[in-house]
Each structure stands twice: as structure tokens, then as C-alpha cells.
N, C-alpha and C positions, 0 to 999 in steps of 0.2 A: 299226548306227552311230549313235552318241552326236549328242546335238544339239551339243556343244561340238567334236567332231570334224568336224559339218558346218557350224562357223562360228555356229551360233545361240547364243542365251543361254543361260548354265546356273543352274541351281538355287540352285548353292553360290557364296558369297562369294569364294571362292576364285580369284586369278588364274592365270594358265597356270604358274607355277612353284610353287604350292602357298601363297603367302602371300595374305593378305589382299588384296583389289582394292584402290585408292585410291577411296575417297568423292569425289568431286570437290567437291562443296558444301564438306566438311571440308578437302581441300587450299587450297582457297580462303580459306577463313575462317583457318586455321592460317598462311597467307602474310600475310593482313593484321595478325594477331595479331603475328607477328614482325617486321613492318614498324614498326608501333607500338612495340614493344618497342626495337629499332633506334632510331628517333627519340627515346624517351625516355631509352635509355643516352647518345645523342650530347647530347642537351640537359643532362643530368647532368654529363657530362664538360665542356662549355663551361663551366658553374656552377662545376666544381671548377677547372678552369682561372681563373677569374676570383678566386676566392679565392684560390688560391695566390699568383697575381700581387698581391693586396691584401697577404696573408701577408707577403711579400718587400719589398714597399714600406715596409710599417709597419717591419720587422725592419731595414731601410736606414735608418729615420728614426732608430729607437732607438741605434741604432750610432753613428749621427751625433750624436744629442746627449750620449752618454755620451763620445765621444772630443772633444766641444767643437767639432764641426765646422757646427752649427746655427745 
């Protein structure tokens, strides 16, 4: 009987379905990196929303000046 059939450790890095078994440290590092990317994307989105609001306000002010409402 092979060690893996007895529940022991295998010399192969392959998991039970033939794929590479996940490296816990790599999974944690990837999760941290993904969380940082998500936070960065949210910050960029907030900045883009602010810039869009400024552009809309500037366009509204320009329209008001052109139409003599300012």
C-alpha cells in the first residue's frame, strides 16, 4: 500500500485530483495582494467619481455663463 493510500504524506506535490496542491503561504500572499488591488481600485473609482463631479460642475457653470444665467 502506498503512503498516500494510508493517509500519509506524498513525495509528489500533486493533490488528490492530479492538480498541484495549493501552497498555504502562496494562497495567503495572493489573497493579501488581491485585497490590496481591490482597495486600490476602489480608491481610483472614488477619485474618478470626484473628477467627474468637478467636470460636470464646470460644464454647468460654462453653460450658465454662455446662456447669460451667471
